[in-house]
MIDO-975851 format. One record per residue: residue number from 0; chain; x, y, z of N, C-alpha, C, O, CB in turn; residue in one letter. Coordinates in steps of 0.02 Angstrom, whole numbers. Atoms other than C-alpha are relative to their C-alpha. Glycine has a CB too. Example, Ala and Ser with C-alpha at 12.3 -4.5 7.8 and 13.67 -1.06 7.14 Angstrom:
// MIDO-975851
<vexvex 0, guvo A, nu 45, nv -59, nw 0, cau 615, cav -225, caw 390, cu 45, cv 60, cw 0, ou 97, ov 59, ow 33, cbu -50, cbv 1, cbw 62, baro a>
<vexvex 1, guvo A, nu -42, nv -59, nw -3, cau 684, cav -53, caw 357, cu -39, cv 55, cw 37, ou -14, ov 110, ow 45, cbu 20, cbv 23, cbw -71, baro s>
***
This chain:
// MIDO-975851
<vexvex 0, guvo A, nu -57, nv -2, nw 44, cau 154, cav -1150, caw -453, cu 63, cv -8, cw 41, ou 70, ov 21, ow 95, cbu 1, cbv 65, cbw -42, baro m>
<vexvex 1, guvo A, nu -64, nv 11, nw -34, cau 327, cav -1207, caw -403, cu 37, cv 66, cw 7, ou 37, ov 107, ow -40, cbu 43, cbv -52, cbw -40, baro d>
<vexvex 2, guvo A, nu -35, nv -64, nw -13, cau 431, cav -1066, caw -326, cu 57, cv 11, cw -50, ou 71, ov 68, ow -69, cbu 28, cbv 1, cbw 71, baro k>
<vexvex 3, guvo A, nu -55, nv -7, nw 48, cau 576, cav -1101, caw -446, cu -26, cv 24, cw -67, ou 5, ov 66, ow -100, cbu 37, cbv -66, cbw -8, baro r>
<vexvex 4, guvo A, nu 29, nv -21, nw 64, cau 464, cav -1084, caw -598, cu -24, cv 73, cw 4, ou -11, ov 112, ow -42, cbu -60, cbv -47, cbw -19, baro i>
<vexvex 5, guvo A, nu 23, nv -69, nw -10, cau 384, cav -925, caw -530, cu 59, cv 48, cw -1, ou 56, ov 100, ow -34, cbu -39, cbv 7, cbw 66, baro k>
<vexvex 6, guvo A, nu -60, nv -42, nw -3, cau 556, cav -852, caw -492, cu 31, cv 7, cw -70, ou 52, ov 62, ow -88, cbu 51, cbv -29, cbw 49, baro s>
<vexvex 7, guvo A, nu -28, nv -2, nw 67, cau 618, cav -897, caw -667, cu -40, cv 47, cw -45, ou -12, ov 87, ow -81, cbu 2, cbv -71, cbw -31, baro f>
<vexvex 8, guvo A, nu 43, nv -42, nw 41, cau 468, cav -813, caw -750, cu 8, cv 74, cw 20, ou 15, ov 117, ow -23, cbu -74, cbv -21, cbw 7, baro i>
<vexvex 9, guvo A, nu -8, nv -68, nw -24, cau 484, cav -657, caw -641, cu 68, cv 29, cw -21, ou 72, ov 87, ow -40, cbu -7, cbv 3, cbw 76, baro e>
<vexvex 10, guvo A, nu -66, nv -24, nw 19, cau 671, cav -644, caw -676, cu 5, cv 10, cw -76, ou 35, ov 60, ow -98, cbu 54, cbv -50, cbw 23, baro d>
<vexvex 11, guvo A, nu -4, nv -5, nw 73, cau 653, cav -675, caw -864, cu -38, cv 60, cw -26, ou -13, ov 96, ow -69, cbu -27, cbv -64, cbw -32, baro t>
<vexvex 12, guvo A, nu 40, nv -56, nw 23, cau 515, cav -547, caw -887, cu 14, cv 64, cw 39, ou -15, ov 117, ow 24, cbu -73, cbv -17, cbw 6, baro l>
<vexvex 13, guvo A, nu -17, nv -57, nw -42, cau 590, cav -430, caw -756, cu -64, cv 30, cw 31, ou -77, ov 90, ow 25, cbu 37, cbv 54, cbw -41, baro n>
<vexvex 14, guvo A, nu 63, nv -21, nw -31, cau 424, cav -422, caw -661, cu 15, cv 28, cw 69, ou 49, ov -3, ow 110, cbu -50, cbv -59, cbw 5, baro i>
<vexvex 15, guvo A, nu -9, nv -31, nw -65, cau 422, cav -302, caw -514, cu -67, cv 26, cw 25, ou -107, ov 52, ow -14, cbu 53, cbv 57, cbw -4, baro k>
<vexvex 16, guvo A, nu 60, nv -28, nw -31, cau 285, cav -254, caw -393, cu 22, cv 50, cw 53, ou 62, ov 34, ow 97, cbu -44, cbv -56, cbw 31, baro k>
<vexvex 17, guvo A, nu -15, nv -53, nw -48, cau 295, cav -92, caw -296, cu -65, cv 16, cw 36, ou -115, ov 32, ow 5, cbu 31, cbv 64, cbw -34, baro i>
<vexvex 18, guvo A, nu 58, nv -18, nw -41, cau 173, cav -61, caw -153, cu 21, cv 56, cw 46, ou 77, ov 56, ow 73, cbu -27, cbv -61, cbw 40, baro s>
<vexvex 19, guvo A, nu -14, nv -54, nw -47, cau 164, cav 98, caw -51, cu -65, cv 28, cw 27, ou -119, ov 17, ow -1, cbu 42, cbv 55, cbw -34, baro r>
<vexvex 20, guvo A, nu 58, nv -31, nw -31, cau 47, cav 193, caw 62, cu 6, cv 76, cw -7, ou 60, ov 104, ow 2, cbu -5, cbv -19, cbw 74, baro y>
<vexvex 21, guvo A, nu 4, nv -72, nw 5, cau -6, cav 373, caw 33, cu -54, cv 24, cw 47, ou -101, ov -12, ow 62, cbu -14, cbv 23, cbw -74, baro d>
<vexvex 22, guvo A, nu 46, nv -28, nw -49, cau -99, cav 487, caw 152, cu -27, cv 67, cw -26, ou 12, ov 109, ow -49, cbu 34, cbv 10, cbw 69, baro f>
<vexvex 23, guvo A, nu 32, nv -62, nw 23, cau -224, cav 624, caw 106, cu -48, cv 25, cw 54, ou -90, ov -12, ow 79, cbu -37, cbv -11, cbw -67, baro r>
<vexvex 24, guvo A, nu 43, nv -31, nw -50, cau -308, cav 744, caw 226, cu -63, cv 24, cw -35, ou -60, ov 65, ow -81, cbu 37, cbv 60, cbw 37, baro e>
<vexvex 25, guvo A, nu 64, nv -19, nw 30, cau -493, cav 762, caw 182, cu -51, cv 8, cw 57, ou -64, ov -39, ow 94, cbu -25, cbv -54, cbw -53, baro i>
<vexvex 26, guvo A, nu 52, nv -14, nw -49, cau -625, cav 843, caw 294, cu 21, cv -18, cw 72, ou -19, ov -44, ow 110, cbu -64, cbv -37, cbw -18, baro c>
<vexvex 27, guvo A, nu -23, nv 13, nw -68, cau -519, cav 825, caw 452, cu 22, cv -71, cw 13, ou 46, ov -86, ow 68, cbu -54, cbv 17, cbw 47, baro g>
<vexvex 28, guvo A, nu -23, nv 69, nw -7, cau -481, cav 641, caw 423, cu 59, cv -11, cw -47, ou 66, ov 21, ow -99, cbu -58, cbv -50, cbw -17, baro f>
<vexvex 29, guvo A, nu -56, nv 20, nw 43, cau -323, cav 565, caw 353, cu -18, cv -67, cw -31, ou -22, ov -118, ow 4, cbu 68, cbv -3, cbw 39, baro t>
<vexvex 30, guvo A, nu 16, nv 62, nw 36, cau -367, cav 435, caw 221, cu 64, cv -33, cw -21, ou 111, ov 0, ow -45, cbu -46, cbv 14, cbw -60, baro f>
<vexvex 31, guvo A, nu -58, nv 40, nw 18, cau -242, cav 296, caw 189, cu -17, cv -36, cw -66, ou -67, ov -70, ow -71, cbu 19, cbv -52, cbw 57, baro v>
<vexvex 32, guvo A, nu 8, nv 33, nw 65, cau -223, cav 236, caw 9, cu 60, cv -45, cw -12, ou 117, ov -27, ow 2, cbu -7, cbv 52, cbw -57, baro f>
<vexvex 33, guvo A, nu -53, nv 45, nw 19, cau -124, cav 86, caw -48, cu 6, cv 1, cw -76, ou -43, ov -9, ow -112, cbu -13, cbv -73, cbw 26, baro e>
<vexvex 34, guvo A, nu -13, nv 0, nw 71, cau -44, cav 99, caw -220, cu 41, cv -61, cw -17, ou 92, ov -75, ow 15, cbu 38, cbv 65, cbw -22, baro s>
<vexvex 35, guvo A, nu -37, nv 58, nw 25, cau 13, cav -57, caw -313, cu 16, cv 12, cw -73, ou -29, ov 26, ow -113, cbu -39, cbv -66, cbw 10, baro d>
<vexvex 36, guvo A, nu -21, nv -7, nw 70, cau 113, cav -45, caw -474, cu 38, cv -63, cw -19, ou 86, ov -82, ow 14, cbu 44, cbv 65, cbw -10, baro i>
<vexvex 37, guvo A, nu -34, nv 59, nw 26, cau 164, cav -198, caw -573, cu 31, cv 18, cw -67, ou -3, ov 44, ow -112, cbu -49, cbv -62, cbw -7, baro i>
<vexvex 38, guvo A, nu -34, nv -16, nw 63, cau 293, cav -177, caw -710, cu 30, cv -64, cw -29, ou 54, ov -108, ow 7, cbu 55, cbv 54, cbw 9, baro s>
<vexvex 39, guvo A, nu -31, nv 55, nw 37, cau 352, cav -300, caw -842, cu 50, cv 31, cw -48, ou 31, ov 73, ow -89, cbu -54, cbv -44, cbw -37, baro i>
<vexvex 40, guvo A, nu -54, nv -27, nw 41, cau 517, cav -263, caw -927, cu 2, cv 76, cw 3, ou 8, ov 109, ow -48, cbu -8, cbv -23, cbw -73, baro k>
<vexvex 41, guvo A, nu -6, nv -71, nw -14, cau 519, cav -90, caw -848, cu -56, cv 43, cw -29, ou -48, ov 104, ow -34, cbu 66, cbv 24, cbw -24, baro e>
<vexvex 42, guvo A, nu 58, nv -37, nw 24, cau 349, cav -40, caw -921, cu -58, cv -15, cw 46, ou -68, ov -73, ow 66, cbu -17, cbv -18, cbw -74, baro k>
<vexvex 43, guvo A, nu 57, nv 10, nw -45, cau 195, cav -15, caw -813, cu -51, cv -45, cw -35, ou -74, ov -31, ow -90, cbu -32, cbv 68, cbw 20, baro v>
<vexvex 44, guvo A, nu 48, nv 48, nw 26, cau 80, cav -161, caw -840, cu -68, cv 8, cw 34, ou -120, ov 0, ow 3, cbu 25, cbv -72, cbw 8, baro s>
<vexvex 45, guvo A, nu 61, nv -5, nw -39, cau -46, cav -132, caw -703, cu 12, cv 47, cw 59, ou 66, ov 48, ow 88, cbu -24, cbv -69, cbw 25, baro s>
<vexvex 46, guvo A, nu -5, nv -44, nw -59, cau -80, cav -3, caw -568, cu -68, cv 6, cw 32, ou -120, ov 6, ow -2, cbu 28, cbv 71, cbw -20, baro a>
<vexvex 47, guvo A, nu 64, nv -9, nw -36, cau -212, cav 17, caw -434, cu 12, cv 43, cw 61, ou 65, ov 42, ow 92, cbu -30, cbv -69, cbw 20, baro s>
<vexvex 48, guvo A, nu 0, nv -40, nw -60, cau -252, cav 138, caw -296, cu -64, cv -18, cw 37, ou -118, ov -15, ow 9, cbu 4, cbv 78, cbw -15, baro i>
<vexvex 49, guvo A, nu 57, nv 24, nw -38, cau -365, cav 77, caw -157, cu 0, cv 33, cw 69, ou 51, ov 33, ow 103, cbu 1, cbv -77, cbw 7, baro m>
<vexvex 50, guvo A, nu 3, nv -26, nw -69, cau -425, cav 164, caw 2, cu 0, cv -59, cw 48, ou -38, ov -107, ow 39, cbu -63, cbv 45, cbw 11, baro p>
<vexvex 51, guvo A, nu -5, nv 57, nw -46, cau -378, cav 51, caw 148, cu -17, cv 18, cw 72, ou -26, ov -26, ow 114, cbu 69, cbv -28, cbw -2, baro v>
<vexvex 52, guvo A, nu 16, nv -18, nw -69, cau -416, cav 152, caw 305, cu -3, cv 74, cw 11, ou 11, ov 114, ow -34, cbu 50, cbv -31, cbw 47, baro g>
<vexvex 53, guvo A, nu 5, nv -70, nw -20, cau -442, cav 314, caw 397, cu 37, cv 7, cw 66, ou 29, ov -33, ow 112, cbu -75, cbv 22, cbw 7, baro i>
<vexvex 54, guvo A, nu -34, nv -17, nw -62, cau -330, cav 391, caw 530, cu -33, cv 63, cw 26, ou -40, ov 112, ow -10, cbu 78, cbv 10, cbw -10, baro i>
<vexvex 55, guvo A, nu 33, nv -59, nw -29, cau -416, cav 512, caw 648, cu 25, cv 11, cw 71, ou 50, ov -35, ow 103, cbu -77, cbv -9, cbw -1, baro y>
<vexvex 56, guvo A, nu -23, nv -18, nw -67, cau -376, cav 602, caw 809, cu -61, cv 13, cw 44, ou -108, ov 48, ow 24, cbu 46, cbv 63, cbw -2, baro e>
<vexvex 57, guvo A, nu 54, nv -9, nw -48, cau -490, cav 594, caw 960, cu 31, cv 2, cw 70, ou 69, ov -43, ow 88, cbu -54, cbv -57, cbw -6, baro e>
<vexvex 58, guvo A, nu -27, nv -7, nw -68, cau -448, cav 654, caw 1136, cu 77, cv -2, cw 1, ou 107, ov -35, ow 43, cbu -28, cbv -54, cbw 46, baro n>
<vexvex 59, guvo A, nu -73, nv -4, nw 6, cau -268, cav 691, caw 1083, cu 33, cv -67, cw -13, ou 93, ov -75, ow 1, cbu 29, cbv 30, cbw 62, baro d>
<vexvex 60, guvo A, nu -29, nv 65, nw 19, cau -242, cav 510, caw 1025, cu -20, cv -15, cw -72, ou -74, ov 4, ow -94, cbu -24, cbv -56, cbw 48, baro e>
<vexvex 61, guvo A, nu 13, nv 19, nw 69, cau -231, cav 442, caw 849, cu -28, cv -71, cw -3, ou -7, ov -115, ow 34, cbu 63, cbv 6, cbw -43, baro f>
<vexvex 62, guvo A, nu 32, nv 66, nw 10, cau -339, cav 295, caw 791, cu 1, cv -16, cw -74, ou -1, ov 28, ow -116, cbu -72, cbv -1, cbw 28, baro y>
<vexvex 63, guvo A, nu 3, nv 24, nw 69, cau -337, cav 190, caw 634, cu -61, cv -44, cw -8, ou -70, ov -92, ow 29, cbu 66, cbv -39, cbw -19, baro y>
<vexvex 64, guvo A, nu 60, nv 40, nw 14, cau -499, cav 123, caw 563, cu 9, cv -32, cw -69, ou 3, ov 2, ow -120, cbu -66, cbv 45, cbw 2, baro a>
<vexvex 65, guvo A, nu -10, nv 33, nw 66, cau -466, cav -7, caw 426, cu -66, cv -6, cw -37, ou -119, ov -16, ow -7, cbu 32, cbv -69, cbw 10, baro p>
<vexvex 66, guvo A, nu 60, nv 9, nw 42, cau -588, cav -17, caw 282, cu -9, cv -73, cw -20, ou -63, ov -93, ow -42, cbu 4, cbv 43, cbw -63, baro l>
<vexvex 67, guvo A, nu 5, nv 73, nw 8, cau -550, cav -203, caw 262, cu 57, cv -33, cw 38, ou 105, ov 1, ow 57, cbu 1, cbv -21, cbw -75, baro h>
<vexvex 68, guvo A, nu -46, nv 35, nw -45, cau -451, cav -335, caw 357, cu 66, cv -21, cw -31, ou 110, ov -44, ow 6, cbu -34, cbv -59, cbw 27, baro e>
<vexvex 69, guvo A, nu -60, nv 27, nw 32, cau -317, cav -377, caw 229, cu 62, cv 44, cw 4, ou 114, ov 27, ow -22, cbu -16, cbv -14, cbw -72, baro a>
<vexvex 70, guvo A, nu -56, nv -48, nw -2, cau -205, cav -228, caw 268, cu 43, cv -11, cw 61, ou 17, ov -22, ow 116, cbu -26, cbv 72, cbw -2, baro v>
<vexvex 71, guvo A, nu -48, nv 6, nw -55, cau -49, cav -241, caw 375, cu 2, cv 67, cw 37, ou 30, ov 115, ow 11, cbu 71, cbv -21, cbw -25, baro e>
<vexvex 72, guvo A, nu 4, nv -63, nw -37, cau -79, cav -107, caw 508, cu 69, cv 25, cw 19, ou 80, ov 86, ow 22, cbu -43, cbv -9, cbw 63, baro i>
<vexvex 73, guvo A, nu -67, nv -21, nw -18, cau 105, cav -105, caw 558, cu 33, cv 40, cw -56, ou 68, ov 89, ow -42, cbu 43, cbv -61, cbw 17, baro d>
<vexvex 74, guvo A, nu -28, nv -36, nw 57, cau 156, cav -50, caw 383, cu -31, cv 69, cw -7, ou 3, ov 117, ow -22, cbu -9, cbv -40, cbw -65, baro e>
<vexvex 75, guvo A, nu 35, nv -64, nw 5, cau 24, cav 87, caw 381, cu 27, cv 48, cw 53, ou 42, ov 106, ow 38, cbu -77, cbv -10, cbw 9, baro v>
<vexvex 76, guvo A, nu -24, nv -42, nw -54, cau 82, cav 154, caw 550, cu 71, cv 24, cw -14, ou 87, ov 82, ow -4, cbu -3, cbv -38, cbw 68, baro i>
<vexvex 77, guvo A, nu -69, nv -18, nw 15, cau 265, cav 150, caw 499, cu 4, cv 54, cw -53, ou 42, ov 102, ow -45, cbu 40, cbv -63, cbw -22, baro k>
<vexvex 78, guvo A, nu 0, nv -49, nw 53, cau 231, cav 247, caw 339, cu -31, cv 66, cw 22, ou -7, ov 119, ow 2, cbu -36, cbv -27, cbw -61, baro e>
<vexvex 79, guvo A, nu 33, nv -61, nw -24, cau 115, cav 371, caw 426, cu 47, cv 40, cw 45, ou 52, ov 101, ow 38, cbu -65, cbv -17, cbw 38, baro y>
<vexvex 80, guvo A, nu -47, nv -35, nw -45, cau 244, cav 412, caw 560, cu 56, cv 33, cw -41, ou 78, ov 88, ow -23, cbu 30, cbv -50, cbw 52, baro v>
<vexvex 81, guvo A, nu -51, nv -31, nw 43, cau 373, cav 443, caw 423, cu -26, cv 64, cw -32, ou 13, ov 111, ow -42, cbu 21, cbv -49, cbw -55, baro k>
<vexvex 82, guvo A, nu 29, nv -58, nw 35, cau 254, cav 567, caw 340, cu -12, cv 60, cw 45, ou -24, ov 115, ow 20, cbu -64, cbv -20, cbw -34, baro s>
<vexvex 83, guvo A, nu 14, nv -55, nw -46, cau 230, cav 673, caw 497, cu 58, cv 50, cw 3, ou 54, ov 99, ow 39, cbu -14, cbv -26, cbw 70, baro l>
***
């Protein structure tokens, strides 16, 4: 789809996508969840929560184990450091 047409549709319908990472401590591991919310005209149209990785500590160092390859590790690290 042409970028101008896509932009016109998104602007007309006021389509917004919000993505964020949340962290939950479970059994000594920190699980990373990605939340995606899509709204159309300021009403939630779609939402999903997906586990994307595990952060764990070993020998006083932190490691990130992704559950799939499509996740931007830099964004996860940036959000995790903010949450500490």
